C-alpha positions as CSV (number, residue, x, y, z in Angstrom):
1,M,106.7,91.9,88.2
2,S,109.2,92.9,91.0
3,N,108.5,93.2,94.7
4,N,108.9,97.0,94.2
5,D,106.1,97.0,91.6
6,I,103.8,95.0,93.9
7,L,104.5,97.4,96.8
8,K,103.9,100.4,94.5
9,K,100.6,99.0,93.2
10,L,99.4,98.2,96.7
11,R,100.4,101.7,97.9
12,V,98.3,103.3,95.1
13,A,95.3,101.0,95.4
14,L,95.1,101.5,99.2
15,Q,96.1,105.2,99.0
16,L,98.8,104.7,101.6
17,R,101.4,107.3,102.6
18,D,105.0,106.4,103.5
19,D,104.3,107.0,107.2
20,Q,101.3,104.6,107.0
21,I,103.5,102.0,105.4
22,V,106.1,102.4,108.3
23,E,103.2,101.8,110.8
24,I,102.0,98.8,108.9
25,L,105.5,97.3,109.0
26,K,105.7,97.9,112.7
27,L,102.5,95.9,113.2
28,A,104.5,92.9,111.8
29,N,107.5,93.7,114.1
30,F,109.6,95.2,111.3
31,N,111.2,98.6,111.7
32,A,111.9,100.8,108.7
33,S,112.3,104.5,108.2
34,K,110.4,106.7,105.8
35,A,113.6,107.2,103.8
36,E,114.0,103.4,103.4
37,I,110.4,103.1,102.3
38,G,110.8,106.0,99.9
39,A,113.8,104.3,98.2
40,F,111.5,101.4,97.1
41,F,109.3,103.8,95.1
42,R,112.1,105.5,93.2
43,D,113.0,104.8,89.5
44,K,115.4,101.9,89.0
45,E,118.0,104.3,87.5
46,H,117.8,106.7,90.5
47,P,121.0,106.5,92.7
48,S,118.8,106.1,95.9
49,F,116.7,103.2,94.5
50,K,116.7,100.1,96.7
51,P,115.2,96.8,95.6
52,C,112.4,95.5,97.9
53,G,113.4,92.1,99.3
54,D,111.0,89.2,99.9
55,Q,111.2,89.6,103.6
56,I,110.1,93.3,103.5
57,L,107.2,92.5,101.2
58,R,106.2,89.5,103.3
59,K,106.3,91.7,106.5
60,F,104.3,94.4,104.8
61,L,101.6,91.9,103.8
62,D,101.5,90.4,107.3
63,G,101.2,93.9,108.8
64,L,98.5,94.8,106.2
65,I,96.4,91.9,107.3
66,I,96.6,93.1,110.9
67,H,95.9,96.7,109.8
68,L,92.8,95.8,107.8
69,R,91.4,93.0,110.0
70,G,92.8,93.6,113.4
71,P,95.0,91.4,115.6
72,K,94.3,87.7,115.6
73,E,92.1,86.5,118.4
74,D,93.1,83.5,120.4
75,K,90.1,81.1,120.2
76,K,89.7,77.9,122.1
77,P,88.9,74.9,120.0
78,S,85.3,73.8,120.2
79,I,83.3,70.8,119.3
80,V,79.9,70.8,117.7
81,K,77.5,68.1,119.0
82,G,74.3,68.1,117.1
83,N,73.4,71.8,116.7
84,I,75.0,72.7,120.0
85,L,78.5,74.3,120.2
86,V,80.5,73.1,123.2
87,Q,84.0,73.8,124.4
88,D,86.6,71.1,123.8
89,P,87.1,69.2,127.1
90,K,90.9,68.9,126.5
91,T,91.3,72.7,126.5
92,S,88.7,73.9,128.9
93,N,89.8,75.2,132.3
94,K,88.5,73.3,135.3
């Protein structure tokens, strides 16, 4: 299965439009136009077909995680003592 097939299947399963895919890619700091995205969904014999590279698929998946879950929160490490959760003394602000 090619990266184009994976992208197509995710697009159908998640009911995404080209403009939504562009926005998802932006969440992963990757800029692409609707025309570039549309080229990934064309038939292999079409003159405007473009293979989807590993980097584009990886950035799409990274952006999809942010899109579905939200941005990653910065959490301070903590230590559990008994049943009590306390902040790690190495990272706490004094």
